[in-house]
Phi, psi and omega in degrees: 000129179262128181235132176274123182248124180289161178280332177226159178206170180278144176208159175267122183230165168232122183270340180225159175291144180168199182260202187302328185288354176276347179287133179204159179279135181210163174276132178229157178294144171266117185259131179287150185290146169281186186304326184248025184238167174228155173245126184243135168274111192280136175253316177225154175220128180289145178255122186224157176303323180296338176278341179280322184305313188286001184291356174280354184264115184298142174079006185269137168269118188263183181098132187222026181213061182272153172224151181169211184249132177288126181246348176199146179227154177283166186294337182267357187274120183245339186268000180226156178221156176301133183101343178293143167275137188209168174225149184218167174203159163107344186260359196059194182068015185277343175274073185203156176290330177230130186243125174262117186223170178287122181298329181289351175240033179228130184238139174288138180275136176281168174302138179095350176244107181281167177295327177294314179295321181297314180291338178283327191251340200292302187296312178292322182291319184282341177256348185282160183281328185049043189299324183300328182285348179247015172093007180279154170273123186256125174246116179260149172238138180202176191262338185225159178294327178299315179290328177297321178297322177295318180297318179295318179296328179282351175122002178294134179280327179222148175229129176252122178273125180266327173038244180263011181286156172284157178295331177298318179293321178297315179301315180299318181295317180295313182296329179294340179272358182254153181304124179068009181066023185288335185109176185273156176288329181207145173241136178247108191247114176258004184271313177096237192307313188290337184247357188300312183298323182292337180300322182295330180280321187278340180273134184286176176301134182067015180277179187233134174257120179247114180264117186250348184193181184215053183301328180263001184123163183291150175294132181287162175301148179211153180284136177304335179299342179297336180277344190291319186305326178245011184051047181276162177240144176232132177227150176230081183289153175228141185300320184303317180275325184289328181242046190291326184257157180299316178302319178298312183299312182292327178300310180291320180299314182292325175297320177295316180300323178297316180293319180294314182297325182285345184086000180292331177257114181268128182256121176259127179254139178288316174234119187303322181265000181079173177273146179293149181275072179224168175304312182295320181296315181291317178300319180294320178301318180289324176295316181296316181293312182288341179279354174065022180260001185265156169230131182095179185279141175257136181231150164259132175264100189282310181193000000 
């Protein structure tokens, strides 16, 4: 298949340090892939908190969850071909018409999984616990009844609203939902600093604290002895190390595609058609996400 690749394309960049208003659409060079890379013509790109953090870095093209069509591959790439629909993550540069990415973090989409669905589900799905599908009782915590409805629809058995409650009250409510009030076997925390201390209370003896994000700021340093009273475990996994090899990455990606294709994983979108791929569209998406008023996944509709 012969594909015409332009020398330049549109991308969202920030030329100076600043806040959301420094993000803008600009022309950038389209770079052909090296031996272990792929070039993708992007159709959709997921909007994530991890994509908001790096906007303080001048000259960076942000975004780390693009999906689209492969238009060029490196000489070492065997699992993808030009013309494949695919999804990728991890390299930034995803808010662009053309994305140059690591082939080992790019997966071909199976029949039944569109590029829109892939960009909606991939980063959260490949890092998410999907606990309900393996028989766990899921207790979600959130701030509003609207978000609680989304959590229930996604499979949460119980939802605790924290709103104006103290974290002590939230801990009591969560523990009351567990057998004997012992606490949960594991907590998956994407908030970070504001909820970190409460995790030690809500997790039962021999339980696990999984820190997945830092929406409220990074977790502060703490003494390991803090884990001793309940023999708890704490882990902070990262996609780069956890999915370092191509076999690992494809194993998790294909398991996710199976769950998505079967309909077991329901994807909620904040805007069904996504945000427009414009300066104003991207800025609004970031304002909406950081403003905590959204429910569901945010997408950019690139082309």
